[in-house]
MISE-913311 format. One record per residue (C-alpha): residue number from 1; z negated, y negated, x negated. Coordinates in steps of 0.05 Angstrom, whole numbers, plus 5000, padded with zeros to 4 digits. Layout:
N
{NUM,{Z,Y,X}} ...
//
This chain:
785
{1,{2824,8112,5304}} {2,{2785,8143,5362}} {3,{2734,8081,5371}} {4,{2805,8034,5373}} {5,{2834,8076,5425}} {6,{2778,8101,5483}} {7,{2794,8156,5527}} {8,{2809,8143,5597}} {9,{2763,8193,5623}} {10,{2726,8141,5657}} {11,{2782,8138,5702}} {12,{2766,8207,5731}} {13,{2737,8233,5795}} {14,{2667,8186,5785}} {15,{2706,8126,5790}} {16,{2722,8144,5874}} {17,{2650,8171,5881}} {18,{2627,8095,5859}} {19,{2683,8070,5903}} {20,{2647,8115,5956}} {21,{2581,8091,5948}} {22,{2602,8024,5946}} {23,{2630,8036,6020}} {24,{2560,8063,6035}} {25,{2523,8004,6011}} {26,{2565,7946,6040}} {27,{2546,7989,6109}} {28,{2471,7991,6088}} {29,{2489,7915,6085}} {30,{2511,7906,6150}} {31,{2577,7893,6122}} {32,{2637,7895,6162}} {33,{2687,7946,6117}} {34,{2765,7928,6114}} {35,{2803,7958,6153}} {36,{2844,7987,6103}} {37,{2785,8018,6067}} {38,{2804,8084,6080}} {39,{2880,8086,6067}} {40,{2852,8043,6001}} {41,{2809,8110,5985}} {42,{2878,8159,5994}} {43,{2910,8127,5955}} {44,{2858,8126,5905}} {45,{2852,8201,5898}} {46,{2924,8206,5896}} {47,{2924,8158,5837}} {48,{2879,8201,5800}} {49,{2917,8269,5812}} {50,{2972,8228,5774}} {51,{2929,8210,5715}} {52,{2902,8270,5698}} {53,{2972,8290,5694}} {54,{2984,8229,5654}} {55,{2923,8263,5614}} {56,{2947,8318,5601}} {57,{3008,8302,5585}} {58,{2974,8262,5537}} {59,{2932,8312,5494}} {60,{2991,8356,5495}} {61,{3038,8312,5457}} {62,{3010,8313,5378}} {63,{3025,8309,5312}} {64,{3029,8382,5278}} {65,{2976,8405,5331}} {66,{2925,8370,5305}} {67,{2954,8289,5303}} {68,{2973,8247,5372}} {69,{3045,8204,5371}} {70,{3012,8147,5377}} {71,{3060,8112,5404}} {72,{3078,8152,5460}} {73,{3005,8150,5473}} {74,{2991,8075,5475}} {75,{3059,8071,5527}} {76,{3010,8122,5566}} {77,{2953,8089,5564}} {78,{2982,8027,5588}} {79,{3009,8071,5640}} {80,{2937,8095,5666}} {81,{2916,8033,5665}} {82,{2958,7996,5719}} {83,{2931,8062,5757}} {84,{2860,8044,5757}} {85,{2846,8021,5833}} {86,{2804,7955,5844}} {87,{2778,7963,5910}} {88,{2745,7907,5956}} {89,{2705,7950,6007}} {90,{2676,7904,6046}} {91,{2653,7839,6064}} {92,{2590,7795,6101}} {93,{2602,7804,6181}} {94,{2572,7769,6238}} {95,{2502,7803,6247}} {96,{2494,7843,6326}} {97,{2421,7815,6320}} {98,{2357,7868,6330}} {99,{2333,7832,6375}} {100,{2391,7841,6429}} {101,{2364,7924,6436}} {102,{2327,7928,6499}} {103,{2249,7924,6491}} {104,{2214,7984,6530}} {105,{2163,7932,6540}} {106,{2214,7902,6594}} {107,{2203,7900,6669}} {108,{2248,7888,6719}} {109,{2204,7856,6768}} {110,{2222,7812,6826}} {111,{2198,7747,6789}} {112,{2243,7777,6721}} {113,{2302,7800,6774}} {114,{2306,7723,6807}} {115,{2297,7690,6742}} {116,{2353,7723,6712}} {117,{2401,7715,6763}} {118,{2381,7637,6764}} {119,{2402,7641,6687}} {120,{2465,7680,6689}} {121,{2487,7627,6755}} {122,{2466,7555,6708}} {123,{2499,7587,6655}} {124,{2565,7576,6695}} {125,{2557,7511,6708}} {126,{2511,7473,6666}} {127,{2493,7470,6595}} {128,{2420,7462,6594}} {129,{2369,7512,6617}} {130,{2297,7521,6613}} {131,{2258,7579,6618}} {132,{2177,7565,6630}} {133,{2122,7598,6647}} {134,{2043,7619,6622}} {135,{2036,7655,6553}} {136,{2053,7726,6552}} {137,{2093,7731,6630}} {138,{2156,7756,6588}} {139,{2198,7696,6575}} {140,{2220,7724,6498}} {141,{2232,7793,6538}} {142,{2278,7764,6587}} {143,{2317,7721,6547}} {144,{2332,7775,6499}} {145,{2360,7812,6565}} {146,{2395,7750,6583}} {147,{2434,7756,6511}} {148,{2442,7824,6515}} {149,{2473,7820,6584}} {150,{2523,7766,6556}} {151,{2543,7807,6497}} {152,{2558,7873,6532}} {153,{2599,7826,6589}} {154,{2638,7795,6532}} {155,{2619,7724,6566}} {156,{2607,7702,6503}} {157,{2647,7701,6436}} {158,{2577,7697,6393}} {159,{2500,7699,6427}} {160,{2448,7660,6379}} {161,{2381,7670,6392}} {162,{2323,7644,6344}} {163,{2253,7629,6347}} {164,{2215,7556,6339}} {165,{2144,7564,6336}} {166,{2100,7507,6331}} {167,{2116,7489,6257}} {168,{2196,7512,6251}} {169,{2213,7518,6184}} {170,{2285,7485,6204}} {171,{2321,7519,6129}} {172,{2303,7589,6160}} {173,{2328,7578,6229}} {174,{2391,7547,6203}} {175,{2409,7613,6151}} {176,{2382,7665,6207}} {177,{2448,7627,6256}} {178,{2499,7619,6204}} {179,{2487,7694,6186}} {180,{2495,7716,6258}} {181,{2562,7670,6255}} {182,{2589,7713,6194}} {183,{2576,7655,6143}} {184,{2520,7630,6087}} {185,{2499,7558,6081}} {186,{2491,7542,6002}} {187,{2472,7468,6009}} {188,{2410,7452,5997}} {189,{2390,7392,6039}} {190,{2379,7402,6106}} {191,{2424,7350,6132}} {192,{2475,7379,6093}} {193,{2468,7446,6122}} {194,{2469,7414,6194}} {195,{2541,7385,6180}} {196,{2566,7446,6151}} {197,{2532,7496,6218}} {198,{2548,7444,6268}} {199,{2627,7442,6251}} {200,{2613,7513,6239}} {201,{2600,7526,6309}} {202,{2643,7487,6340}} {203,{2696,7537,6309}} {204,{2675,7584,6369}} {205,{2697,7581,6436}} {206,{2643,7602,6477}} {207,{2572,7610,6442}} {208,{2502,7621,6476}} {209,{2442,7600,6443}} {210,{2377,7623,6457}} {211,{2314,7571,6431}} {212,{2254,7614,6441}} {213,{2181,7597,6439}} {214,{2199,7516,6440}} {215,{2135,7472,6442}} {216,{2159,7399,6439}} {217,{2216,7354,6456}} {218,{2262,7381,6391}} {219,{2337,7355,6367}} {220,{2372,7412,6372}} {221,{2429,7379,6326}} {222,{2380,7368,6271}} {223,{2385,7443,6256}} {224,{2474,7435,6271}} {225,{2471,7458,6344}} {226,{2525,7429,6380}} {227,{2531,7427,6450}} {228,{2538,7379,6502}} {229,{2603,7323,6493}} {230,{2614,7358,6419}} {231,{2611,7424,6440}} {232,{2621,7442,6521}} {233,{2633,7517,6508}} {234,{2562,7514,6477}} {235,{2505,7539,6529}} {236,{2438,7531,6519}} {237,{2379,7574,6539}} {238,{2299,7562,6516}} {239,{2241,7589,6529}} {240,{2175,7553,6531}} {241,{2096,7558,6559}} {242,{2101,7490,6576}} {243,{2144,7459,6639}} {244,{2137,7387,6610}} {245,{2175,7410,6549}} {246,{2242,7423,6596}} {247,{2238,7357,6630}} {248,{2230,7318,6559}} {249,{2294,7368,6534}} {250,{2338,7350,6590}} {251,{2349,7426,6622}} {252,{2392,7416,6676}} {253,{2353,7480,6707}} {254,{2289,7494,6698}} {255,{2268,7566,6725}} {256,{2198,7588,6730}} {257,{2181,7659,6706}} {258,{2109,7688,6737}} {259,{2069,7752,6740}} {260,{2086,7820,6767}} {261,{2060,7842,6828}} {262,{2011,7895,6835}} {263,{2052,7953,6844}} {264,{2095,7928,6788}} {265,{2047,7928,6747}} {266,{2017,7993,6756}} {267,{2084,8022,6740}} {268,{2083,7982,6667}} {269,{2019,8005,6656}} {270,{2035,8078,6674}} {271,{2100,8081,6640}} {272,{2072,8051,6576}} {273,{2005,8095,6564}} {274,{2046,8150,6582}} {275,{2017,8175,6646}} {276,{2049,8218,6701}} {277,{2055,8198,6765}} {278,{2012,8237,6802}} {279,{1941,8224,6831}} {280,{1898,8249,6784}} {281,{1828,8231,6776}} {282,{1847,8194,6701}} {283,{1912,8146,6740}} {284,{1851,8126,6786}} {285,{1817,8090,6728}} {286,{1883,8071,6698}} {287,{1900,8035,6763}} {288,{1832,8003,6763}} {289,{1848,7979,6685}} {290,{1910,7955,6705}} {291,{1890,7916,6754}} {292,{1838,7875,6701}} {293,{1910,7851,6668}} {294,{1919,7814,6739}} {295,{1999,7827,6728}} {296,{2005,7799,6662}} {297,{2061,7834,6622}} {298,{2033,7817,6549}} {299,{1959,7840,6572}} {300,{1986,7909,6606}} {301,{2038,7928,6551}} {302,{1975,7919,6502}} {303,{1915,7949,6535}} {304,{1958,8011,6562}} {305,{1990,8028,6488}} {306,{1915,8021,6458}} {307,{1900,8077,6509}} {308,{1956,8112,6502}} {309,{1939,8189,6488}} {310,{1863,8175,6497}} {311,{1814,8224,6530}} {312,{1785,8206,6595}} {313,{1712,8188,6577}} {314,{1749,8134,6526}} {315,{1790,8115,6589}} {316,{1734,8105,6636}} {317,{1684,8070,6582}} {318,{1751,8023,6571}} {319,{1746,8008,6647}} {320,{1669,7994,6643}} {321,{1693,7948,6587}} {322,{1728,7906,6625}} {323,{1689,7891,6679}} {324,{1638,7875,6635}} {325,{1686,7828,6602}} {326,{1659,7866,6536}} {327,{1726,7891,6522}} {328,{1746,7828,6481}} {329,{1701,7850,6429}} {330,{1755,7898,6420}} {331,{1814,7886,6370}} {332,{1852,7947,6388}} {333,{1852,7937,6455}} {334,{1866,7862,6475}} {335,{1876,7843,6401}} {336,{1951,7828,6409}} {337,{1934,7785,6475}} {338,{1886,7737,6440}} {339,{1929,7710,6393}} {340,{1977,7678,6439}} {341,{1933,7652,6477}} {342,{1898,7616,6420}} {343,{1955,7584,6400}} {344,{1967,7554,6463}} {345,{1898,7537,6467}} {346,{1891,7507,6398}} {347,{1965,7464,6412}} {348,{1929,7418,6462}} {349,{1897,7385,6399}} {350,{1963,7378,6370}} {351,{1984,7301,6356}} {352,{1944,7234,6345}} {353,{1882,7234,6395}} {354,{1836,7297,6368}} {355,{1791,7267,6413}} {356,{1839,7276,6478}} {357,{1860,7346,6460}} {358,{1788,7365,6457}} {359,{1773,7336,6529}} {360,{1823,7378,6553}} {361,{1802,7443,6514}} {362,{1730,7429,6551}} {363,{1773,7423,6627}} {364,{1796,7500,6604}} {365,{1730,7526,6584}} {366,{1697,7497,6646}} {367,{1744,7533,6693}} {368,{1719,7604,6661}} {369,{1649,7587,6688}} {370,{1669,7596,6763}} {371,{1672,7664,6789}} {372,{1741,7707,6781}} {373,{1794,7696,6824}} {374,{1764,7632,6852}} {375,{1794,7578,6886}} {376,{1763,7515,6845}} {377,{1756,7456,6874}} {378,{1783,7398,6835}} {379,{1722,7352,6850}} {380,{1664,7397,6826}} {381,{1706,7404,6765}} {382,{1711,7325,6762}} {383,{1643,7315,6780}} {384,{1617,7372,6718}} {385,{1666,7343,6671}} {386,{1637,7266,6676}} {387,{1567,7297,6672}} {388,{1583,7335,6608}} {389,{1625,7262,6578}} {390,{1686,7280,6573}} {391,{1735,7224,6560}} {392,{1677,7186,6538}} {393,{1713,7123,6517}} {394,{1729,7115,6596}} {395,{1679,7085,6630}} {396,{1695,7075,6704}} {397,{1695,7137,6752}} {398,{1769,7135,6780}} {399,{1793,7119,6703}} {400,{1761,7191,6681}} {401,{1770,7217,6745}} {402,{1851,7207,6739}} {403,{1851,7233,6665}} {404,{1814,7295,6682}} {405,{1866,7312,6723}} {406,{1911,7290,6677}} {407,{1880,7351,6638}} {408,{1878,7390,6685}} {409,{1956,7378,6693}} {410,{1974,7395,6624}} {411,{1934,7455,6626}} {412,{1977,7479,6677}} {413,{2047,7458,6658}} {414,{2018,7492,6592}} {415,{2011,7560,6627}} {416,{1945,7559,6619}} {417,{1916,7545,6693}} {418,{1958,7565,6755}} {419,{1982,7532,6808}} {420,{1968,7546,6879}} {421,{1986,7511,6949}} {422,{1919,7473,6953}} {423,{1932,7410,6907}} {424,{1852,7398,6915}} {425,{1845,7459,6885}} {426,{1869,7503,6810}} {427,{1857,7572,6794}} {428,{1844,7602,6727}} {429,{1885,7679,6709}} {430,{1828,7725,6693}} {431,{1863,7749,6630}} {432,{1857,7677,6610}} {433,{1787,7670,6637}} {434,{1765,7722,6594}} {435,{1794,7697,6533}} {436,{1755,7629,6543}} {437,{1692,7679,6547}} {438,{1715,7706,6485}} {439,{1718,7628,6456}} {440,{1647,7619,6479}} {441,{1618,7671,6451}} {442,{1601,7647,6383}} {443,{1605,7575,6352}} {444,{1578,7504,6390}} {445,{1603,7526,6455}} {446,{1558,7579,6478}} {447,{1576,7601,6547}} {448,{1546,7653,6592}} {449,{1574,7670,6657}} {450,{1540,7725,6706}} {451,{1563,7746,6776}} {452,{1522,7791,6832}} {453,{1463,7782,6785}} {454,{1408,7833,6825}} {455,{1351,7820,6772}} {456,{1343,7771,6711}} {457,{1374,7784,6641}} {458,{1330,7818,6597}} {459,{1346,7774,6548}} {460,{1306,7711,6535}} {461,{1303,7697,6468}} {462,{1373,7693,6468}} {463,{1381,7638,6518}} {464,{1362,7592,6461}} {465,{1438,7591,6435}} {466,{1476,7582,6502}} {467,{1503,7511,6521}} {468,{1529,7533,6588}} {469,{1499,7583,6644}} {470,{1532,7603,6709}} {471,{1496,7651,6753}} {472,{1535,7672,6817}} {473,{1509,7703,6883}} {474,{1445,7720,6845}} {475,{1397,7769,6893}} {476,{1346,7730,6930}} {477,{1296,7782,6913}} {478,{1304,7757,6825}} {479,{1243,7737,6813}} {480,{1256,7675,6758}} {481,{1211,7664,6699}} {482,{1161,7612,6705}} {483,{1195,7585,6642}} {484,{1246,7596,6589}} {485,{1264,7561,6531}} {486,{1343,7526,6539}} {487,{1338,7479,6483}} {488,{1412,7471,6486}} {489,{1432,7481,6556}} {490,{1476,7425,6577}} {491,{1503,7464,6642}} {492,{1474,7501,6688}} {493,{1524,7532,6738}} {494,{1468,7573,6788}} {495,{1479,7605,6859}} {496,{1450,7644,6915}} {497,{1479,7704,6964}} {498,{1479,7667,7024}} {499,{1452,7601,7056}} {500,{1405,7642,7112}} {501,{1376,7680,7048}} {502,{1365,7630,7000}} {503,{1347,7639,6922}} {504,{1277,7609,6904}} {505,{1264,7583,6838}} {506,{1206,7548,6812}} {507,{1191,7480,6795}} {508,{1173,7495,6730}} {509,{1238,7536,6708}} {510,{1275,7472,6692}} {511,{1215,7449,6653}} {512,{1242,7467,6584}} {513,{1321,7440,6597}} {514,{1311,7376,6559}} {515,{1382,7372,6545}} {516,{1405,7388,6611}} {517,{1468,7342,6632}} {518,{1499,7388,6700}} {519,{1465,7420,6750}} {520,{1501,7457,6800}} {521,{1459,7494,6855}} {522,{1479,7526,6928}} {523,{1440,7571,6965}} {524,{1375,7555,6927}} {525,{1317,7527,6950}} {526,{1277,7484,6899}} {527,{1233,7437,6882}} {528,{1241,7374,6836}} {529,{1172,7373,6802}} {530,{1191,7387,6742}} {531,{1252,7335,6744}} {532,{1220,7284,6703}} {533,{1231,7324,6641}} {534,{1303,7324,6651}} {535,{1317,7259,6623}} {536,{1389,7266,6608}} {537,{1415,7296,6665}} {538,{1476,7258,6689}} {539,{1510,7309,6753}} {540,{1463,7333,6798}} {541,{1505,7375,6858}} {542,{1458,7412,6906}} {543,{1495,7447,6966}} {544,{1471,7478,7013}} {545,{1400,7476,6994}} {546,{1335,7467,7005}} {547,{1294,7411,6968}} {548,{1219,7390,6963}} {549,{1196,7322,6921}} {550,{1260,7293,6926}} {551,{1253,7221,6921}} {552,{1189,7223,6878}} {553,{1233,7267,6824}} {554,{1299,7227,6830}} {555,{1278,7160,6811}} {556,{1250,7187,6737}} {557,{1319,7213,6723}} {558,{1341,7145,6699}} {559,{1413,7177,6665}} {560,{1428,7203,6733}} {561,{1504,7177,6747}} {562,{1529,7227,6805}} {563,{1484,7253,6856}} {564,{1511,7304,6907}} {565,{1469,7332,6972}} {566,{1518,7366,7023}} {567,{1481,7398,7075}} {568,{1425,7398,7044}} {569,{1362,7396,7074}} {570,{1309,7335,7039}} {571,{1247,7301,7054}} {572,{1272,7230,7070}} {573,{1295,7181,7018}} {574,{1248,7132,6987}} {575,{1274,7069,6974}} {576,{1250,7070,6904}} {577,{1319,7105,6893}} {578,{1341,7033,6878}} {579,{1311,7045,6806}} {580,{1373,7090,6795}} {581,{1401,7037,6755}} {582,{1456,7080,6715}} {583,{1475,7123,6795}} {584,{1553,7116,6807}} {585,{1567,7167,6852}} {586,{1531,7181,6907}} {587,{1548,7227,6955}} {588,{1510,7249,7025}} {589,{1525,7298,7083}} {590,{1466,7323,7129}} {591,{1466,7351,7190}} {592,{1423,7300,7237}} {593,{1427,7230,7222}} {594,{1418,7199,7148}} {595,{1380,7143,7151}} {596,{1372,7097,7087}} {597,{1312,7048,7069}} {598,{1333,6976,7091}} {599,{1374,6941,7033}} {600,{1369,6994,6996}} {601,{1443,7014,6987}} {602,{1458,6934,6966}} {603,{1421,6950,6908}} {604,{1452,7008,6881}} {605,{1500,6962,6840}} {606,{1522,7006,6799}} {607,{1557,7048,6852}} {608,{1629,7061,6840}} {609,{1638,7122,6902}} {610,{1601,7122,6967}} {611,{1607,7180,7007}} {612,{1574,7187,7067}} {613,{1591,7231,7126}} {614,{1530,7244,7160}} {615,{1517,7193,7217}} {616,{1478,7142,7189}} {617,{1438,7065,7206}} {618,{1480,7032,7139}} {619,{1481,6964,7149}} {620,{1559,6946,7132}} {621,{1537,6874,7098}} {622,{1508,6912,7040}} {623,{1574,6927,7023}} {624,{1595,6869,6998}} {625,{1545,6876,6948}} {626,{1564,6925,6907}} {627,{1623,6891,6859}} {628,{1649,6961,6835}} {629,{1661,7000,6900}} {630,{1719,7027,6895}} {631,{1712,7090,6949}} {632,{1679,7097,7013}} {633,{1678,7161,7056}} {634,{1639,7130,7121}} {635,{1619,7160,7182}} {636,{1604,7103,7233}} {637,{1589,7089,7301}} {638,{1613,7027,7342}} {639,{1556,6985,7347}} {640,{1550,6977,7279}} {641,{1605,6939,7279}} {642,{1562,6872,7303}} {643,{1571,6832,7252}} {644,{1640,6798,7260}} {645,{1641,6768,7193}} {646,{1648,6831,7163}} {647,{1699,6853,7115}} {648,{1716,6919,7078}} {649,{1709,6911,7001}} {650,{1779,6923,6975}} {651,{1784,6998,6959}} {652,{1829,7046,6915}} {653,{1818,7107,6955}} {654,{1778,7109,7039}} {655,{1760,7156,7090}} {656,{1728,7122,7151}} {657,{1710,7148,7223}} {658,{1699,7104,7272}} {659,{1659,7155,7334}} {660,{1695,7221,7307}} {661,{1680,7279,7290}} {662,{1686,7272,7206}} {663,{1737,7326,7163}} {664,{1734,7367,7104}} {665,{1704,7318,7042}} {666,{1759,7345,7003}} {667,{1810,7306,7036}} {668,{1781,7241,7028}} {669,{1797,7248,6944}} {670,{1872,7225,6960}} {671,{1876,7189,7015}} {672,{1874,7121,7051}} {673,{1857,7145,7118}} {674,{1828,7107,7180}} {675,{1810,7130,7252}} {676,{1778,7101,7306}} {677,{1760,7122,7379}} {678,{1719,7075,7433}} {679,{1729,7012,7387}} {680,{1722,6948,7432}} {681,{1705,6898,7374}} {682,{1759,6861,7331}} {683,{1798,6888,7281}} {684,{1782,6839,7230}} {685,{1740,6875,7196}} {686,{1790,6931,7168}} {687,{1838,6866,7153}} {688,{1822,6885,7069}} {689,{1848,6958,7092}} {690,{1905,6952,7135}} {691,{1944,6923,7073}} {692,{1944,7005,7040}} {693,{1927,7051,7092}} {694,{1975,7111,7091}} {695,{1932,7145,7158}} {696,{1925,7109,7220}} {697,{1887,7132,7270}} {698,{1875,7097,7341}} {699,{1845,7122,7405}} {700,{1816,7085,7463}} {701,{1814,7017,7431}} {702,{1818,6963,7474}} {703,{1851,6894,7481}} {704,{1904,6912,7435}} {705,{1974,6888,7465}} {706,{2006,6917,7392}} {707,{2003,6929,7324}} {708,{2043,6874,7299}} {709,{2028,6813,7308}} {710,{1955,6840,7330}} {711,{1936,6871,7267}} {712,{1984,6828,7220}} {713,{2047,6815,7194}} {714,{2091,6843,7141}} {715,{2039,6898,7128}} {716,{2023,6967,7142}} {717,{2080,6980,7095}} {718,{2038,7047,7054}} {719,{2027,7078,7125}} {720,{2060,7151,7131}} {721,{2026,7179,7190}} {722,{2008,7134,7262}} {723,{1972,7169,7311}} {724,{1962,7134,7380}} {725,{1927,7154,7435}} {726,{1894,7118,7502}} {727,{1905,7045,7474}} {728,{1907,7031,7550}} {729,{1931,6962,7533}} {730,{1983,6967,7480}} {731,{2058,6952,7516}} {732,{2096,6952,7439}} {733,{2086,6981,7372}} {734,{2123,6909,7349}} {735,{2128,6837,7382}} {736,{2164,6791,7356}} {737,{2197,6750,7409}} {738,{2157,6685,7390}} {739,{2167,6695,7314}} {740,{2241,6709,7295}} {741,{2220,6719,7229}} {742,{2239,6783,7184}} {743,{2184,6848,7186}} {744,{2173,6893,7146}} {745,{2115,6943,7178}} {746,{2124,7010,7183}} {747,{2167,7013,7123}} {748,{2142,7089,7097}} {749,{2130,7108,7164}} {750,{2157,7183,7170}} {751,{2111,7217,7221}} {752,{2097,7172,7291}} {753,{2053,7208,7348}} {754,{2038,7176,7421}} {755,{1997,7212,7479}} {756,{1971,7187,7544}} {757,{2006,7113,7527}} {758,{2014,7096,7591}} {759,{2023,7019,7584}} {760,{2073,7028,7533}} {761,{2143,7007,7542}} {762,{2182,6997,7478}} {763,{2168,7011,7403}} {764,{2193,6942,7386}} {765,{2208,6887,7433}} {766,{2236,6818,7404}} {767,{2295,6858,7365}} {768,{2364,6870,7373}} {769,{2396,6938,7349}} {770,{2433,6894,7295}} {771,{2376,6857,7267}} {772,{2360,6881,7196}} {773,{2275,6876,7224}} {774,{2299,6947,7256}} {775,{2289,6982,7178}} {776,{2218,6983,7193}} {777,{2234,7058,7218}} {778,{2284,7079,7172}} {779,{2248,7135,7143}} {780,{2216,7174,7206}} {781,{2229,7243,7218}} {782,{2186,7256,7269}} {783,{2161,7226,7332}} {784,{2118,7266,7376}} {785,{2105,7251,7448}} 
//
């Protein structure tokens, strides 16, 4: 009988204990406890008291003191069962998001303040905002601060943040977003899950979605995120290393995030390393270490935490390792920095064209060959890149130039290179330079870079493995070995300390460099006797050097494509130079007059670029024998225009100066410029260039009554800068009194500079104010008289 009627003792105090345990468990699972749970628990405890009274009554009602009254006990047990509490303690609530807990790594810097304020202002007026910057600059940390601020100030009903990574797991992201919104999506297919999430998010009036670490263009609706017309209350903030991702995602506001200033970097470093704000010797060493991080928050935090609580000797050792760049081999110090940088580096190869990715990576590595904090000449990079064989499927130098410039821009937009104000130069962040050195410390491409070398490295045997060596600011007292076996060496940069105390290198030093493709020399005194053994050399760049036996040795370098001699003292050029049948780029800058052997230039038929910025004796008619010539820099005298039938070939880029001082060569790389002074010959020689000239300067040019139609009609449309001085015969810029046809010259003219033009009467003659030809000067911004 007892088995048929189980005891009701199970509903005593242990029942309440289990309920309380369930509440505690729900809290640990981030579930929100129902508002009336405390009332339920109180009621449950009261019911327990009543239950205990009923149990006592059951026990007291028995026949003959030992046999219970079964009918009465049944009724009591039924009543007891109705008193047993069944309580649902909680439900799954929206997650608050641990990512919005303020990070101790966050630095409230000027750059982050500016970016933060721009983001908060943009959120009010646009739907899609892009935050971009180099790896490790603090984009994720700043995005979390934005989310935290938006949540605390109740600017949005919900704030959602997720990371995309290079290969995003859409299902995982969808699950996290749903969980943040307090829901679960049980549907199996991504498409159906996206539909469910789409409707779920539309039900939230105001929502901020932070998409972190986006690598490429992505349709957010594939996850299930509505925005724009689908949900005007949904605002998107995305972070990316690559500025072009912001453009592809059609961000209405793009915000860059920069590095820390020197003072800000030290404050962050000091706090992360647990140092006191004092003038101790330890702090002096720590400041030097912090300086090596060059304002990059990721490097600052990683290094500071690695050195926290270390002894003074360990700090001093770390500082020396930084200066020697050997810290890269210490995973404890910089392991956390290398991984995100390598992600960006590896991503360069992602896509269909793996070869292009390899070439872009090599451009990055080539930049690391230059000294620390160097503003690197893009022209030198291009010539070195061509020399090592970048973009082998592109044949012309002009097209290779474009490809390399594109690669450099891609590196800048990826955050791996820095942009500077000078468009002709770039810079590499020191931490990224160290990262490149780490990449080239092993493997197929092995680099060695030394600065301020005082003696030849005592590591002759290991030279065999290097593919690139750069030795900068070498002391003139260094004794170079007669021979070193550089069996794998393809690139050699060698620079002395100063031009008036040149580095002396023996001719035999180069003899075992049979694989050498690029040789860059500056402040070096050398002889080329050994150059006959450099069959693969493609680029020879000499700046402010002294070279002996140049002519006799150059003719043996049958693979040479690029020859640059800038302010380099040489013997005269031999006519045997014509044997360089592969020469595509020739540049000479010299102190005096540079004399070419007769008909030499015309025989260099592969020449695509010719830059002679010193006085010379070139016969201009020889230029017409160069069918591949696309770029020309030339300094000429008026007496070199004796040939009336000469016309310059059509060129893509040029800088031609007649009877004037030549400007810095770097400027010719992107310009189309003509400058003429003391010129009395016909301008017909320049007819092919007037069609696309961008900068034109005419001084003391006689016989020119006007520029239109004297120079030509319907021309000068690319011209944006015109300078005229002492052209005493010129009365008008445009004179169409005899021809009332439309004139479209000077359509893009921005700046007009007029000096000592005594005969000038009007800019335009023969044009009424309402005549449509007056549109010739619609873009003019500045007139200097």
